[in-house]
C-alpha positions as CSV (number, residue, x, y, z in Angstrom):
1,M,-17.5,-3.4,2.1
2,P,-17.7,0.3,2.7
3,G,-14.6,2.2,3.7
4,V,-12.9,5.5,3.9
5,I,-10.0,5.7,1.4
6,S,-7.7,8.2,-0.2
7,L,-7.5,7.8,-4.0
8,L,-4.0,7.8,-5.3
9,P,-3.2,10.8,-7.6
10,E,-1.4,10.5,-10.9
11,P,1.2,9.3,-11.7
12,F,0.9,6.8,-8.8
13,A,-2.6,5.6,-9.8
14,G,-1.3,4.9,-13.3
15,R,1.6,3.0,-11.9
16,V,-0.7,0.7,-9.8
17,E,-3.0,0.3,-12.9
18,A,0.0,-0.7,-15.0
19,L,1.1,-3.2,-12.3
20,W,-2.4,-4.7,-12.2
21,E,-2.3,-5.1,-16.0
22,A,1.2,-6.7,-15.9
23,M,0.0,-9.1,-13.2
24,R,-3.0,-10.1,-15.4
25,R,-0.8,-10.6,-18.4
26,E,2.1,-12.4,-16.7
27,F,0.3,-14.4,-14.0
28,G,-3.4,-14.5,-14.9
29,V,-4.4,-12.4,-11.9
30,P,-7.8,-11.1,-12.9
31,R,-8.5,-7.4,-12.6
32,G,-11.2,-6.4,-10.2
33,Y,-10.7,-7.3,-6.6
34,P,-13.4,-5.5,-4.6
35,G,-12.6,-1.8,-4.6
36,A,-10.2,-2.0,-7.5
37,V,-9.2,1.6,-7.7
38,P,-5.7,2.6,-6.7
39,H,-6.1,3.8,-3.1
40,L,-4.9,3.9,0.5
41,S,-7.5,2.6,3.1
42,F,-8.0,4.4,6.4
43,H,-11.2,2.9,7.8
44,I,-13.4,-0.1,7.0
45,G,-16.9,-0.2,8.5
46,N,-20.4,-1.4,7.7
47,H,-21.8,2.1,8.1
48,D,-19.1,4.1,6.3
49,V,-21.7,5.1,3.6
50,D,-24.3,6.4,6.1
51,A,-25.0,10.1,6.3
52,A,-23.5,10.3,9.8
53,A,-20.2,8.9,8.5
54,E,-20.2,11.3,5.5
55,A,-20.5,14.2,7.9
56,V,-17.6,12.9,10.0
57,V,-15.3,12.3,7.1
58,E,-16.0,15.7,5.6
59,R,-15.3,17.4,9.0
60,V,-12.1,15.4,9.5
61,A,-11.0,16.1,5.9
62,R,-11.4,19.8,6.3
63,A,-9.4,19.8,9.5
64,T,-6.5,17.7,8.0
65,R,-3.7,19.3,6.1
66,P,-2.4,17.4,3.1
67,F,0.6,15.1,3.7
68,T,2.9,12.7,2.0
69,V,3.2,8.9,2.5
70,Y,6.1,6.8,1.4
71,S,6.2,3.3,0.0
72,A,8.1,0.8,2.1
73,G,8.3,-2.5,0.2
74,L,6.1,-5.4,-0.7
75,G,3.9,-7.2,1.8
76,V,1.5,-10.1,2.1
77,F,-1.3,-10.4,4.6
78,S,-1.6,-14.2,4.8
79,G,-4.6,-16.3,5.7
80,A,-7.4,-18.0,3.9
81,V,-7.8,-14.9,1.6
82,P,-4.3,-13.4,1.2
83,V,-3.7,-9.8,0.3
84,I,-0.7,-8.8,-1.7
85,H,0.1,-5.1,-1.2
86,L,2.7,-2.3,-1.4
87,C,3.7,-1.4,2.2
88,V,3.3,2.2,3.1
89,A,5.4,3.7,6.0
90,R,3.2,4.6,8.9
91,S,3.9,8.3,9.2
92,P,2.7,10.4,12.2
93,A,0.3,12.3,9.9
94,A,-1.2,9.1,8.4
95,A,-1.5,7.4,11.8
96,S,-3.1,10.5,13.3
97,L,-5.7,10.7,10.5
98,A,-6.5,7.0,10.8
99,G,-6.9,7.3,14.6
100,R,-9.0,10.4,14.4
101,L,-11.3,8.8,11.8
102,A,-11.7,5.7,13.9
103,A,-12.5,7.6,17.0
104,E,-14.9,10.1,15.4
105,L,-16.7,7.5,13.3
106,E,-17.1,5.3,16.3
107,R,-18.7,8.2,18.3
108,A,-21.0,8.7,15.3
109,G,-22.2,5.1,15.5
110,C,-20.0,3.9,12.6
111,P,-17.3,1.8,14.2
112,S,-14.8,-0.2,12.2
113,S,-15.9,-3.7,11.3
114,D,-12.3,-4.9,10.8
115,L,-10.0,-5.3,13.8
116,Y,-7.0,-4.6,11.6
117,F,-8.2,-1.1,11.1
118,A,-8.2,-0.3,14.8
119,P,-5.7,2.6,15.4
120,D,-3.2,0.5,17.2
121,R,-3.2,-2.2,14.5
122,W,-3.8,-0.2,11.3
123,M,-1.1,-0.9,8.7
124,P,-1.2,1.5,5.7
125,H,-0.9,-0.3,2.4
126,I,-1.9,-0.1,-1.3
127,T,-3.7,-3.4,-2.3
128,L,-2.4,-5.1,-5.4
129,A,-4.4,-8.3,-5.2
130,H,-7.2,-9.4,-2.9
131,R,-10.0,-12.0,-3.5
132,N,-8.8,-12.4,-7.1
133,L,-6.0,-14.9,-6.4
134,P,-7.8,-18.3,-6.6
135,G,-5.9,-20.5,-9.0
136,V,-3.0,-18.2,-9.1
137,E,0.4,-19.7,-8.1
138,L,1.6,-17.2,-5.5
139,G,5.3,-18.2,-5.4
140,P,6.1,-17.1,-8.9
141,L,4.0,-13.9,-8.6
142,L,5.6,-12.9,-5.3
143,G,9.1,-13.7,-6.8
144,W,8.2,-11.4,-9.8
145,L,7.1,-8.6,-7.5
146,A,10.1,-8.8,-5.1
147,W,13.4,-8.3,-6.7
148,E,16.3,-10.6,-5.7
149,V,19.4,-8.6,-6.3
150,P,22.8,-10.2,-5.8
151,V,25.5,-8.2,-4.1
152,A,28.9,-9.4,-5.1
153,S,31.2,-6.4,-4.9
154,L,31.8,-3.0,-3.3
155,S,32.8,0.0,-5.3
156,I,34.2,3.5,-4.5
157,A,32.3,6.0,-6.5
158,R,32.4,9.8,-7.0
159,E,29.3,11.6,-8.2
160,T,29.6,13.5,-11.5
161,E,27.2,15.9,-13.1
162,Q,25.8,13.2,-15.4
163,S,26.2,10.0,-13.4
164,A,29.0,8.5,-11.2
165,E,32.6,7.7,-11.8
166,I,33.5,4.3,-10.4
167,L,37.1,4.7,-9.0
168,A,37.6,1.1,-7.8
169,T,35.6,-2.1,-7.5
170,F,36.4,-5.0,-5.1
171,P,34.7,-8.4,-5.3
172,L,33.2,-9.8,-2.1
173,G,34.8,-12.9,-0.7
174,V,38.1,-12.7,-2.6
175,P,41.1,-12.7,-0.2
């Protein structure tokens, strides 16, 4: 399916590639979901490869200043074809770009073909697995991707030049 994406720069593209390789090795998730390049999607449409769309994307790109996005955890779009992804915080700059692309591409006759890419529903994300999960047991894979960290104490710490000095530690739940 055609789309408008932002390719992830290094070292982030390499990190996603390494994660894909680890998922293949550890859980048998085959590489190669459609569009398997590390990216952030902004628009999905049946006509995103048309000349009219290219002119819009070029014009919008020239008028948009570079910005930064931030990862915000792990997510799953559930349904018949689940998508496992890294959540990306919806910043004003990213939301503005997605909204402008949607509006200008629609005016050019290249509307989004996916309701989830409408400006009010768009959720920025970096896809880790999509359409390559048949036969993969999702529970262990999701458990591996999401850390479960026990919290059993509170400590008072002071920052040092090299690390931190732990001044006191108190276990939780001990009267």
